[in-house]
C-alpha positions as CSV (number, residue, x, y, z in Angstrom):
1,X,24.0,5.8,-5.1
2,X,20.7,5.9,-7.0
3,X,17.7,5.1,-4.9
4,X,14.0,4.4,-5.5
5,X,11.0,5.2,-3.4
6,X,8.8,2.2,-2.7
7,X,6.0,0.9,-0.4
8,X,6.0,-2.6,1.0
9,X,2.8,-4.2,2.2
10,X,3.3,-7.0,4.6
11,X,0.7,-9.4,6.0
12,X,1.7,-11.4,9.1
13,X,-0.4,-14.4,9.7
14,X,1.9,-16.1,12.2
15,X,2.8,-14.7,15.6
16,X,6.0,-16.6,15.5
17,X,7.2,-14.4,12.6
18,X,6.9,-11.1,14.5
19,X,10.3,-11.2,16.2
20,X,12.3,-12.2,13.1
21,X,10.4,-9.7,11.0
22,X,11.2,-6.9,13.4
23,X,14.9,-7.9,13.4
24,X,15.0,-7.8,9.6
25,X,13.3,-4.4,9.5
26,X,15.7,-3.1,12.1
27,X,18.6,-4.3,9.9
28,X,17.3,-2.1,7.1
29,X,16.3,0.8,9.3
30,X,18.6,3.3,7.7
31,X,16.5,3.1,4.5
32,X,13.0,3.1,6.0
33,X,11.2,6.4,5.8
34,X,8.2,5.3,7.9
35,X,6.3,2.3,9.1
36,X,2.7,1.7,10.0
37,X,1.4,-1.4,11.7
38,X,-2.3,-2.3,12.1
39,X,-3.3,-5.3,14.2
40,X,-6.5,-6.8,12.7
41,X,-7.6,-8.8,15.8
42,X,-10.8,-10.1,14.2
43,X,-8.8,-12.0,11.6
44,X,-5.7,-12.6,13.9
45,X,-3.3,-11.0,11.4
46,X,-1.1,-7.9,11.4
47,X,-0.9,-5.5,8.4
48,X,2.3,-3.5,8.0
49,X,3.2,-0.8,5.5
50,X,6.8,0.3,5.0
51,X,7.8,3.3,3.0
52,X,11.4,3.0,1.9
53,X,14.0,5.0,-0.1
54,X,16.8,2.6,-1.1
55,X,18.8,1.2,-4.0
56,X,16.8,-1.3,-6.1
57,X,19.0,-4.2,-4.9
58,X,18.4,-3.3,-1.2
59,X,14.6,-3.1,-1.7
60,X,14.7,-6.5,-3.4
61,X,16.9,-8.1,-0.7
62,X,14.5,-6.8,2.1
63,X,11.4,-8.1,0.3
64,X,13.1,-11.4,-0.2
65,X,14.1,-11.8,3.4
66,X,10.6,-10.7,4.6
67,X,8.9,-13.0,2.1
68,X,11.0,-15.9,3.2
69,X,9.6,-15.9,6.7
70,X,6.9,-18.5,7.3
71,X,3.5,-17.0,7.7
72,X,4.4,-13.7,6.1
73,X,3.6,-12.4,2.6
74,X,4.9,-9.2,1.0
75,X,4.2,-7.1,-2.1
76,X,6.2,-4.0,-3.2
77,X,5.0,-1.1,-5.2
78,X,7.6,1.1,-6.8
79,X,7.4,4.9,-7.5
80,X,9.0,6.3,-10.6
81,X,10.8,8.8,-8.2
82,X,14.5,8.2,-8.0
83,X,17.2,10.1,-6.2
84,X,20.7,10.1,-4.8
85,X,19.7,8.5,-1.5
86,X,19.7,11.7,0.5
87,X,16.7,11.9,2.9
88,X,15.4,15.3,4.2
């Protein structure tokens, strides 16, 4: 299974989206390398970065589900690094 390394940037503007977002990320947990969340209290938003190593269709499906949540926006940056899906 060919995989790609990517980074997803997620902006959460609605507190109601937090629980469904965490459920989606948990569903894809086997592909997530790391996650960093920053609450930006002054603007009442949360900023989340997800590093992922997964097949292209899995990355696209995750981004689609996350982007489909009300009050959430997502952008994905892809590395040219590919592999066989094995994580160290």
